[in-house]
N, C-alpha and C positions, 0 to 999 in steps of 0.2 A: 808668489804672484799667481793670479788665476790664469788659466790658459786663454788664448786670444778668443776662442769661441764663446767665452762667457761675456765678452763685451758686446752685448747686443743692443742695449738701450742706455745711452749715456746722456745724462742731463747736466747742463752747464747753468749755474745760477748766477746771473748778473742783474741785480734788481735795482740798480741805482739810476743813472741818467743816460741820455742818448749817447753821449760821447763814450761813456764806459762800455755800453753795449757794442758800439762799432769797434772799439779796441779789442773786445773779446771774440768777435766773429771769426778771426783767423783760426781760432781753436777748432771750430767746426770743420773747416776745410782740411786742417791737419789731421784730425781724427779720421775723416773720410779717406784720406790718402793711405792711412795705415790699416784701417778697418773698414773697407768699402761697404761691407754688408751691415754695419752698425747703423742704428737709428739715433740721430743726434737731436736732442731736445734742448730748447732754451727756456728758462724761467726768467722773466724780465719784468720791468715796470709795465703796468697796464698801458701806459701811453706809448710805449715803444714796441709793443707786440707786432704791429703790422710791419714795421721795419725789419724785425727779426724774420718774419715770414717771407720777406722779399729775398733773403739770402738763400742761394741755391743749395747750400750745404746744410741748411737747417731743415730737418724733416717735420718738426712740430715746434710750436711756440705757445707759451701760456703766460698770462699776466699773474703777478703776485696777488693772491686774494687780499681783499680789504681787511678781512678778519684773520689774524695770524693763527687762530685755532683751526681754521679750515685747511691750512697748508699741509699738515701731515696726511690728511685724507686725500688731498690732490696728489701728492707724491706717491702714496701707496697705490692709487688707482692707475698710475702711469707704468707700473711694473718695471721700475728702473733697476738696472744692474749697477750703475756707477753714478754717483752724485759728486759734482765738482763745485765747490764753494768758491767761485771766482771773485766774489766780493765778500770780505770777511764779515761774518755776522753770526753771533751766537744763536739767534733765533732760527736762522737757516740750518745751522748745524744740529740744533735740537730737533727740528722738524724732520730732517733726514734720518736721524737716529730713531725717532719715534715711528717713522715709516718703515723701519727695518731694512733699509737699502743696504745690500751686502758690502759694497765698496764706497766709502765716503772720504773724499779728498779735501783737505783744507790747509791753511797756513800753519806751520809749526810755531810761528811767533805769536799766535793767539792761544793763550794757555787753555782756554775753554775747549779748544779743538783736541787737546790731548785725550780727553775722554769721549768726545763726540765723533771724532774721525777715526777711520781704520788706517788711513795713510795721511801723512803730512809732508809738506815740502817746505824748504827753507827759503821763503820769499820775504824779503824785508827791504827797507829803504837803503840798506847798504849797497843795493844794486841800482842806486839812483842814476848811474850813468847809462843804464839800459833803457831803451824805449819800452813803454808800458806793455806793448803787445808781446814783446819777448818775455816779460815778467809773467804775463798771463799764461803763456805757452809752457812755463815751468810746471804748471799744475798737471800737465800730461805725462810727466816722468813716471808716476806709478803705473801708467798704462804701457810703459816701455817705449814711449814716444819722446824723441829728442828733436827739438826744433829751435835752432838758435841763429838762423841766418836772416838778418834784418832785410837784406835786399830781396828776399823771397816773399816778403809780406804782401806787396801789392797784388801778386798773382793769386793770393788766397782769398781775395774779395770777388765774389760773383753775385750779381743781383738780377732778379727777374724783372723785366720792364712791364709796364702796363700801358700799352700803346693807346688804348681807348681813353684812359684817363689823361695821358700826356696831351693828346689832341684836344680834348675838352678844355683842359687848363690853358693851353695855348690860345684857343679861341676866346675863352672867358677873360683872360688877363690882357689880351692884345699883344702877344709876342710878335716881334717883327723879325722874321727870318732873313731879312736883307741886312740886318745889323748883327754885330757881336753882342751877345746877351750875357751880361755879367751880374751875378747876385752879390749884393752887399748885405752882410748880416752883422750890423753894428750892435747887436743885443747885449744886454747886461751879462757879464761874466763873473765868476766867483771872486776873482781878484779885481775889485773895482778900480784900484790904482793903476791897473794895466789895461784899461779900455782905451782904445784909440779914440780920440775926441770926435764928436759928430761933425764939428767944423772941418776936420781934416777929410772926412768922407765927402762932405759937400764940395770942398776944394778939389778933391780928386775927380768927382763927376764933371765939374765945370772945366777941367783941364783937357777933356777929351772932345773930339769932334762928335757932336750930337747926331750928325747924319750917318755915323758909322757905328755908334755904340748905343745900346739900350741897357738901362740899369734897373734892377729889381731890388727893392728894399724888403727884406723879410724879417720876421720876428713874431713873437706871441702877442696876443691881445693885451696881456698884462704889461707888456713893454711899450705900448703905444705912447704913454705919457712921457717916458724917457726919450723916445725916438721923435717926438713931435717937433722939436726944433729943426731936425734934419728934414722931416716931411714938409715943413712950412717954409723951407728955404726958397726965396723968390726965384733963384736960378734954376730950380728944378721944374722942368716942363714935361711935355708929352713923352720925352725920351726916358723918363723915370716912372716906374710902376710901383705903386704902394700896395703890397700884399700883406701888410702887418695884420695878424689876427684872422686872416682869411683862409689859412691852409691847415689841414691836418698834417701830421708827420708823413703819412703815406702820400699825400698830395705834394708835399715839399719834395719828397724823393722823386716823384714823377716830374715835377718842375725842373729839378736839377738835371734830369736826363734830357731836357729840352734846351739847356743852357750851355754856354761855353766855359764859364769859370765862376769862381766864388772867392770873395775876400772877407775875412772875418778874424776876430780874436780867437782865443782858445775856447771854442764852443763845440757843442755836439754837431751842429750843421757843418762846421769846418771838417770834422772827421768823416762825416757822412759823404760830403762832396768829394773828398780825397779818395775814399773807398770806392765811389762810383766811377772814378777815373777822370773827373773834371780837372781842368787847370785850377789849382787851389793855392791860395796864398794866405798863410797864417801870420798875423801880426802879434809877436810875442815879446815878453820882457827879456832883459839882457842876460839873465842867469843861465849859463850853459847847461846846468843840470836840469833845469825846468824844460828847456828847449829839447834836450835829448829825450827826456822821459815822456813828454806830452806832444811832440811834434806829430802832425798828421802824416799818414803813410798812404801813398797812391802812385799811380803811374805818372802823374804830373803834379805832384804836391811839393811845395817848398814853404819855408818860413822866412820871415824878415825880422831882424832885431838889430838893435844898436849896440855900440860898444860902451855906451854911457853906463857907469855902474848903477845897478838897481838899488834904490833906497828903501825897498820894502813896501808892504801894503799899508803901513800905518803912518809913515812920515809925511809923504806928499801924495796928493791925488789931483791930477794924474802924476804918475812917477816920471821923472825926467827921462828915464830910459825908454819909455813908450812915446813920449813927446818928440824924441829925437828921430823917430821914423817919420820922414816927411812925405807929403803927398807926391812929391816929385819922384822919390825913390819907389813908391808903390806903383806909380804910373809907368816907370821904366820896366818894372817886373811884369806888369800886365802886358805891355807892348811886346815884350819878348815872347809871350805865348803865341803870337800870331805872325811873327816875322821870322824868316829864315836867315841864314848867315849873310845873304846878299841884300838883306833889308827889304825884301818883298814878301807879300802874303802868299 
């Protein structure tokens, strides 16, 4: 192994989605704790670069080039000592080797890495009982870093606020600071069978005192058609703000910093809110292995799931296991955020 002084510029490549990026960010803080003088760089999806830059332990962040042929040149220009392939990709491995990066780390279970990487780690689905954040931290073993305490993860998330942007969004959207502000992110998720129904979100909103709670519906512009039945619900009045398609990811981050909590399925914004320290409730399918692997991690993050056996993604939509999560149960969890043991705020 190289001496510690050689670890000067370390790049972590996680080029997929927002949730995957958030899951990998504890790697940056862990590296900084062991090599405080090192420069930590993230290569991520162009859409998530601004979120990576908000992380206090990330020194530089770059978006994956549109043209794969440009990637080796970018990597070479960054003068990297260590390249960590945190999402398995033959193209990433080839680009790192072409850039002649001295230390290249990847998964042993991808045969192409045997010739592309200088170091491999044994990360596979056999570790499905581990949270994905701990799996990603396994990639640091070739650097002499061992991090396997799940309870330590929340403290590894640190983000830079943008107060000017936060105040501008609050004024633009009409945030009411006399109310509890809860974000609902009912957006499409990978497993369509495990999306909590829009009617359930509507029932949840209607069950709260509108004089004390304000709700914000978030989502991308492409999801507006799916979300329209919720947005058109007659019961939704001035206490519900429609922000669908109106926010960049950087703005969504700032909005979250001005809110009290978020409820969502297994989505990127769920992981982001948890990492920011918000009260966060994830609505998950009933398979324990899925919940353990993908549950959000934060100072006030929890998941809710039923004991109804999951019938998979292809049999029934929605799956009975997600339908068994009632609005009353979700309301109870949200109420717990704001009341102490004596029942007062």
